[in-house]
C-alpha positions, 0 to 999 in steps of 0.5 A, spaced: 510 515 531 505 515 527 503 511 520 505 515 513 498 515 509 497 514 502 491 515 498 489 514 491 485 519 487 486 522 481 480 528 483 484 534 484 479 537 490 479 530 494 487 530 493 487 537 497 483 534 502 487 528 503 493 533 504 490 537 508 489 532 513 496 529 513 496 524 508 503 523 506 502 521 499 497 522 493 497 516 489 496 516 481 495 509 479 497 508 472 497 500 472 493 497 467 497 491 464 494 484 467 491 487 473 483 486 470 486 478 469 489 478 476 483 480 479 477 478 475 471 477 480 474 481 485 471 488 488 477 492 487 479 498 484 480 499 477 484 505 475 482 510 469 488 515 471 492 519 466 499 522 465 495 528 465 492 527 472 500 527 475 501 534 472 495 537 474 495 535 482 502 535 483 502 542 481 497 543 487 500 539 492 504 543 497 506 538 503 504 531 500 508 527 495 506 525 489 506 517 488 505 514 481 505 507 480 507 505 473 505 498 469 509 492 471 516 492 467 515 491 460 518 494 453 515 501 454 517 502 461 523 506 460 519 511 456 513 511 461 518 513 467 520 518 463 513 521 462 511 520 469 518 524 471 516 529 466 509 530 468 512 531 476 512 525 480 516 525 486 516 518 487 515 512 482 512 505 484 514 499 480 508 493 481 508 486 480 516 485 479 519 477 479 526 478 476 532 481 479 533 484 472 526 487 472 528 491 479 535 493 477 533 496 470 527 500 473 532 503 479 538 504 474 533 507 469 531 512 475 538 513 477 536 516 484 533 522 480 526 521 484 524 516 490 522 509 488 518 504 491 518 496 489 511 493 490 512 486 493 506 482 490 509 476 487 511 469 490 517 470 485 519 476 488 519 474 496 524 468 493 529 473 490 528 478 496 535 477 499 538 479 492 533 485 491 536 488 498 543 488 495 541 493 490 544 500 492 539 504 489 534 501 493 529 506 497 523 503 500 519 497 499 511 496 500 508 489 500 502 488 496 497 483 500 492 483 495 496 481 489 501 477 493 495 472 497 493 471 490 500 469 488 500 464 493 493 461 492 491 463 499 483 465 501 484 471 505 490 477 504 491 477 511 493 470 511 500 473 510 500 476 517 499 469 520 503 464 516 510 468 517 511 471 510 510 478 512 513 478 518 519 474 515 519 479 510 519 485 515 525 482 519 529 482 512 528 489 510 529 492 518 536 488 518 538 492 511 535 499 514 530 499 508 523 503 510 517 499 509 509 498 509 504 493 507 497 493 505 491 498 506 487 499 512 480 501 513 477 506 518 477 505 525 471 500 527 471 497 521 473 492 516 473 484 515 479 484 520 478 490 525 482 495 522 485 496 530 488 489 529 491 491 523 494 497 525 497 494 531 500 489 527 504 495 522 507 497 529 509 490 532 512 489 525 515 496 524 511 498 518 511 506 517 506 507 511 500 504 509 494 505 504 488 508 506 483 503 503 477 505 499 472 504 505 476 509 509 473 514 504 469 512 498 468 517 493 464 513 489 459 513 494 460 520 496 459 526 491 458 532 495 466 535 496 463 537 503 461 530 505 467 527 503 472 532 507 467 531 513 468 524 513 475 524 511 477 528 517 473 524 522 476 518 520 483 521 520 482 523 527 479 517 529 485 513 526 490 518 529 487 518 536 487 510 536 495 510 534 496 515 540 493 509 545 499 505 542 504 509 545 505 505 551 503 499 548 508 493 551 511 487 547 506 482 550 500 486 548 502 486 541 503 478 542 496 478 544 494 482 538 498 477 534 494 471 537 488 474 536 489 476 529 491 469 527 484 467 530 480 472 527 484 470 520 482 463 521 475 464 523 474 468 516 478 464 512 473 458 514 467 462 513 469 464 506 471 457 504 464 454 507 461 459 502 465 457 496 463 450 498 455 452 497 
């Protein structure tokens, strides 16, 4: 098994590079409503993608899926969904849902015409997850660690891996046979919490998909397309090589990694709080 990877870009040349090296989903991000306010003062990517990007890139892809994140459910959502489907999306992702009515409306509007993903990133969503998992048109769920940790008022997004929230959700998804993933991963050998530790948690928890973070291949820093391809190919190769080392990993080894993650997260949270207090 290897993780299905998602990469956010509206650059056609970069999208083709990602597809070439095995990225399963090219992600067009249309979400803007409320995002700036939620993530103010955070070093996060603010999207400037458009409906036209879907049409351009989807026509170029041959093996990768075109995933489109729309805005949170609102009075214009049905029109947005129809536009996204018409533009050539293979899958639509709904962010920031908090009520079962929003989930039902989203799934019923699409009605199986293309694939769907629910992006779980609010504490209200966690509270109603049992009702959500009973929905007949449900396809898959991805846990968005960044906004979810903000929703809980946590200090560091990977606290969600150590306080039981992600683990409990994954157990519920697995029991219902729903495919799932969580968060993103940096390049192997890097990350505030080392990427290797996070990948092991994906495997332990039965996650089958992850987002490649901006640090995996930051196209804001690299403008030369050949340099982007070189970096992307090297980083994908390292990730896949590392995944291959996990084939014979034992339960005890996964549990040991879980404890290491817990200690690392506690140290990181402590450091962040100390800086904030200064």
